[in-house]
C-alpha positions in Angstrom: 0.0 0.0 0.0 1.3 3.4 -1.0 -0.1 6.1 1.3 -1.2 9.4 -0.3 1.2 12.3 -0.3 0.0 15.7 0.9 1.2 19.2 0.0 0.0 22.2 2.0 0.0 25.7 0.6 -1.0 28.8 2.6 -2.2 29.3 6.2 -2.1 27.5 9.5 -5.7 26.5 9.1 -4.7 24.6 5.9 -2.0 22.9 7.9 -4.5 21.7 10.4 -6.9 20.6 7.8 -4.2 18.6 6.0 -3.6 16.6 9.1 -7.3 15.9 9.3 -7.4 14.9 5.7 -4.5 12.5 6.3 -6.6 10.7 8.9 -9.7 10.7 6.7 -7.7 9.4 3.7 -6.1 6.7 5.7 -9.4 5.5 7.2 -10.9 5.4 3.7 -7.9 3.4 2.4 -6.9 5.8 -0.3 -3.7 4.7 -2.0 -1.3 6.1 -4.6 -2.6 9.7 -4.6 -1.2 13.2 -4.3 -3.4 15.8 -2.5 -2.7 19.5 -2.9 -4.3 21.8 -0.3 -4.3 25.2 -2.0 -4.4 28.8 -1.0 -6.3 31.6 -2.7 -5.3 34.7 -0.6 -3.7 36.3 -3.7 -3.6 35.8 -7.4 0.1 34.8 -6.9 -1.0 32.1 -4.5 -3.3 30.6 -7.1 -0.5 30.8 -9.7 1.9 29.0 -7.3 -0.7 26.3 -6.7 -0.9 25.6 -10.5 2.9 25.5 -10.7 3.1 23.1 -7.7 0.4 20.8 -9.3 2.4 20.6 -12.6 5.6 19.8 -10.6 3.8 17.1 -8.5 2.4 15.5 -11.7 5.9 15.3 -13.2 7.2 13.8 -10.0 4.3 11.4 -9.6 3.2 10.5 -13.1 1.0 7.5 -12.1 -0.6 8.9 -9.0 -4.2 10.2 -8.6 -3.9 14.0 -8.2 -6.5 15.6 -6.0 -6.8 19.4 -5.6 -8.6 21.0 -2.7 -8.4 24.1 -0.5 -9.5 27.7 -1.0 -8.3 28.0 -4.6 -10.2 24.8 -5.5 -13.3 26.2 -3.8 -13.2 29.6 -5.5 -11.9 28.5 -8.9 -12.9 24.8 -9.4 -13.1 25.2 -13.1 -9.5 26.5 -13.3 -8.1 23.3 -11.8 -10.7 20.9 -13.4 -9.3 22.1 -16.8 -5.7 21.2 -15.9 -4.7 18.0 -17.6 -2.6 17.1 -14.5 -5.6 17.0 -12.2 -7.9 14.0 -11.6 -10.3 15.4 -9.0 -11.2 18.8 -7.4 -12.9 18.8 -4.0 -14.1 21.8 -2.0 -13.3 23.0 1.5 -16.4 21.4 3.0 -16.0 18.2 1.1 -12.4 17.7 2.0 -13.4 17.4 5.7 -16.1 14.8 5.1 -15.4 11.0 5.4 -17.7 10.1 2.6 -15.7 12.2 0.1 -12.6 10.1 0.8 -14.4 6.8 0.9 -15.8 7.6 -2.6 -12.3 8.6 -3.9 -10.7 5.5 -2.5 -13.4 3.0 -3.5 -13.9 4.1 -7.1 -11.5 6.8 -8.2 -13.3 8.9 -10.8 -15.4 6.0 -12.0 -18.7 6.7 -10.2 -17.2 9.6 -8.2 -17.6 13.1 -9.7 -14.3 14.6 -10.6 -15.4 18.0 -9.3 -17.1 18.0 -5.8 -17.4 21.7 -4.8 -20.7 22.8 -3.3 -22.0 26.2 -2.1 -19.9 26.9 1.0 -22.1 29.9 1.9 -24.8 27.4 2.9 -22.6 25.6 5.4 -23.5 26.5 9.0 -21.2 24.2 11.0 -17.5 23.5 11.1 -16.3 19.9 10.9 -15.1 18.9 14.3 -12.3 16.5 13.3 -10.0 15.4 16.2 -6.5 14.7 15.2 -3.8 12.9 17.1 -1.1 15.4 16.2 1.4 16.5 13.6 4.6 15.0 12.3 6.7 16.3 15.2 6.2 16.6 18.9 6.6 20.4 19.1 3.7 22.5 18.0 0.1 21.6 17.1 -2.6 23.7 15.5 -6.2 23.5 16.6 -9.0 24.9 14.5 -11.5 26.8 16.6 -13.3 28.7 13.9 -13.7 28.8 10.1 -15.1 31.3 7.6 -15.7 35.1 7.8 -18.7 37.3 7.9 -16.8 40.4 6.9 -16.4 41.5 3.3 -13.2 43.4 3.0 -13.1 44.8 -0.6 -9.8 43.0 -1.5 -10.5 39.6 0.0 -11.7 36.5 -1.8 -11.4 34.2 1.3 -15.0 34.4 2.5 -15.9 32.8 -0.9 -13.4 30.0 -0.2 -14.3 29.5 3.4 -17.9 30.6 3.8 -19.5 32.5 6.7 -18.1 32.3 10.2 -18.7 29.1 12.1 -17.3 28.4 15.6 -16.2 25.0 17.1 -17.8 24.6 20.5 -15.5 25.2 23.5 -15.9 21.7 24.8 -14.7 20.1 21.6 -11.7 22.4 21.5 -10.7 21.6 25.1 -11.0 17.9 24.4 -8.8 18.3 21.3 -6.2 20.1 23.3 -6.2 17.6 26.1 -5.7 14.9 23.5 -2.7 16.7 22.0 -1.2 17.3 25.4 -1.6 13.6 26.2 0.3 12.9 23.0 3.2 15.0 24.2 2.7 18.4 22.5 4.0 21.3 24.5 2.4 24.1 22.5 -0.9 24.6 20.9 -1.8 27.3 18.4 -5.5 28.3 18.0 -6.3 28.9 14.4 -9.2 30.2 12.3 -10.0 32.5 9.4 -11.4 35.3 11.6 -10.3 34.1 15.0 -11.7 37.0 17.1 -15.2 36.3 15.7 -15.2 32.9 17.6 -18.3 32.4 19.6 -20.7 34.8 17.9 -22.7 31.9 16.5 -22.7 29.8 19.7 -25.2 29.9 22.6 -24.5 32.9 24.9 -22.1 34.3 22.3 -18.8 33.8 24.2 -15.7 35.7 23.2 -12.2 34.5 22.2 -10.9 35.6 25.6 -13.5 33.4 27.3 -12.2 30.4 25.3 -8.6 31.2 26.1 -9.3 31.4 29.8 -11.3 28.2 29.7 -8.5 26.3 27.9 -5.9 27.5 30.4 -8.1 26.6 33.3 -9.2 23.1 32.1 -5.9 22.0 30.5 -3.4 22.9 33.3 -0.7 20.6 31.8 -0.5 22.6 28.6 2.7 24.6 28.8 2.2 27.1 26.0 -0.9 28.4 24.2 -0.5 30.6 21.2 -3.0 32.6 19.2 -2.6 33.0 15.4 -3.8 36.1 13.4 -6.4 38.3 15.1 -8.4 41.4 14.3 -7.3 43.8 17.1 -10.5 45.9 17.0 -12.5 42.8 18.0 -10.3 41.8 21.0 -12.4 41.4 24.2 -11.7 42.3 27.8 -11.0 38.7 28.8 -8.4 38.3 26.1 -6.7 41.5 27.4 -6.9 40.1 30.9 -5.3 36.8 29.7 -2.5 38.8 28.0 -1.9 40.6 31.3 -2.1 37.6 33.7 -1.5 34.3 31.9 2.2 33.5 31.4 1.2 30.4 29.4 -0.4 32.6 26.8 2.6 33.4 24.5 3.5 37.1 24.1 3.2 37.1 20.3 0.2 38.3 18.3 -0.2 38.5 14.6 -2.4 41.5 13.7 -4.5 41.8 10.6 -3.8 45.5 10.0 -3.6 45.6 6.2 -2.8 49.4 6.0 -1.9 52.4 8.0 -4.0 55.1 6.3 -7.6 55.8 7.4 -8.9 56.5 3.9 -7.4 53.3 2.5 -8.7 51.3 5.5 -12.2 52.7 4.7 -11.9 51.7 1.1 -10.7 48.3 2.2 -13.9 48.1 4.4 -11.8 47.4 7.4 -13.3 47.8 10.9 -10.5 49.8 12.5 -8.7 53.0 12.0 -5.0 53.8 12.3 -5.3 55.1 15.9 -7.2 52.0 16.9 -4.2 49.8 15.9 -1.7 52.0 17.7 -3.8 52.1 20.9 -4.2 48.3 20.9 -0.5 47.8 20.5 0.4 50.2 23.2 -2.2 48.7 25.6 -1.1 45.1 24.9 2.5 46.0 25.5 1.7 47.9 28.7 0.0 44.8 30.0 2.7 42.5 28.7 6.0 44.3 28.2 7.6 41.4 26.3 4.8 41.3 23.7 5.8 41.2 20.1 3.6 41.8 17.1 3.5 40.5 13.5 1.2 42.1 11.0 -0.2 41.7 7.5 0.2 44.9 5.4 -0.8 45.3 1.8 1.3 47.5 -0.5 -0.3 49.3 -3.5 -4.0 48.9 -2.7 -6.1 50.7 -5.4 -6.0 54.5 -5.1 -3.0 54.4 -2.7 -0.9 57.5 -3.1 2.7 57.9 -1.8 1.3 59.8 1.2 -1.1 56.9 2.0 1.8 54.5 1.8 3.9 56.5 4.1 1.3 56.1 6.8 1.7 52.3 6.4 5.5 52.7 6.6 5.2 54.8 9.8 2.8 52.3 11.4 5.7 49.8 11.6 7.4 51.9 14.2 4.3 53.4 15.8 2.9 49.9 16.6 6.4 48.6 17.2 5.8 45.7 14.7 8.4 43.0 14.4 7.3 40.4 11.9 5.8 41.8 8.7 3.9 39.8 6.1 4.0 42.2 3.2 1.5 41.5 0.3 1.9 43.4 -2.9 -1.7 44.1 -3.9 -3.0 41.9 -6.7 -6.6 42.2 -7.9 -8.9 39.2 -7.3 -11.7 38.9 -9.8 -15.1 39.3 -8.2 -13.9 41.6 -5.4 -14.9 45.3 -5.2 -11.2 46.4 -5.1 -10.5 44.9 -8.5 -12.9 47.5 -10.0 -11.1 50.4 -8.3 -8.4 52.5 -10.0 -5.3 50.4 -9.8 -1.8 51.5 -8.8 1.1 51.1 -11.3 2.8 47.8 -10.9 6.2 49.3 -10.6 5.0 51.5 -7.7 3.5 48.4 -6.0 6.8 46.5 -6.3 8.8 49.5 -4.9 6.5 50.1 -2.0 6.4 46.4 -1.1 10.3 46.4 -1.1 10.4 49.4 1.2 7.9 47.8 3.6 10.0 44.6 3.7 13.1 46.7 4.4 11.3 48.3 7.3 10.4 44.9 8.5 14.0 43.6 8.2 15.1 46.6 10.3 12.5 45.9 12.9 13.6 42.2 13.1 17.2 43.4 13.5 16.2 45.7 16.4 14.3 42.9 18.0 17.2 40.4 17.7 19.7 42.9 19.1 17.5 43.5 22.1 17.5 39.8 23.0 21.3 39.7 23.6 22.0 38.4 27.1 18.3 37.5 27.7 17.2 34.1 28.8 14.3 32.5 27.0 12.2 29.3 27.1 12.7 27.8 23.7 10.4 25.1 22.2 12.7 22.9 20.1 11.4 22.3 16.5 14.6 20.6 15.3 17.7 19.3 17.2 19.5 22.6 16.6 16.6 25.1 16.2 13.7 26.3 18.4 11.5 29.3 19.0 11.2 31.6 21.9 7.9 32.7 23.5 7.9 35.6 21.0 8.2 33.1 18.1 11.8 34.1 17.4 14.0 31.4 16.0 17.0 30.4 18.0 19.9 28.4 16.7 21.8 26.1 19.1 25.4 24.9 18.8 24.6 21.7 20.5 21.6 19.4 19.9 18.6 19.6 22.1 15.6 17.2 22.4 13.0 18.0 19.8 9.6 19.0 21.2 10.9 19.9 24.6 11.1 23.4 26.1 14.6 24.3 27.1 16.0 27.4 28.9 18.6 29.2 26.9 20.6 32.4 27.2 21.1 34.3 24.0 24.7 35.0 23.1 24.3 36.5 19.7 22.3 36.8 16.5 23.0 36.4 12.7 20.5 38.9 11.4 17.8 36.3 11.0 18.0 34.1 14.1 19.1 34.3 17.7 22.1 32.2 18.7 22.3 30.3 22.0 
């Protein structure tokens, strides 16, 4: 039996869902297949997905090639037309046991080669429990899927559907299971994480979930939150930031821009000062807090003055880890119909933002000199601090364990212990 191979593109939620699909495919008995879990966050992500599919077909000429994920959900016809592809399945279908049973039992024969339904009609998130990932370091737990917001640049709601929350009890059980398997860190993931609970009875908030996890899973050493919308952060989450050392001091913020007019044209829910106030308050409560952020360069109608406000936001929010996205229009989004910025200007602004990000990382690394950190080992010679900073070790350490280390230097990209 040749087990299927999986390739994951894109976000942490995709990484989680790939692990779930591995279980589902194994239970169904799927053999000799390659599964590509795609991303659709930008036009470039879709292009890379097609490129990866062609490469995988060359490397696996006799395997069944299955495409799923957000790009498959939003553009099923694009992938169905590719000669390399045998089947396309949507984001709901990929989490359903019957899909994999059908693919394993009669590949393509009686099984439709395209199984992508209307994700906007989905009202529940599949609650698939997984035993863990390939290593014993960090595990991702899906707590939410979909998004009710309609930012003008974003195609993701059409790939993920409307917001659905996983009940707290299911999440706690999942985390207990992972801790029992030896994981020392769990990352809560979702598409719009801070909307968790809005569709559940009593409408709990993300902070309520965090406090419940930390209370009911006392053996979990480290809890981490992935990308959040800072304007939606609730009081209990701020309290957890202030008082819970097991909640890691690292937040990735979905900021997107630093200019109020562009934020309004993006249909974001915060303004520039909201972002600055949140960053200041979070760092007041937790002085060792570090921030990552998504920022788009070259959004339609962006002038040099608008862009400068994004550039200044890096220092004003004291951002460390930047994810810079050169704007690319997604067909079907309102922003694609707005006046576009010249491609050369977009490229230049993205490069300047990345340079600001590199300078911020350098400042952060320099500040860690002589500090002692708890480092979760991801490889024998590499781990990550509480702030998610990479640390390189001269001597091998046990993978998956948390070790105390004093920082003796840095190489511009990593700390050295």
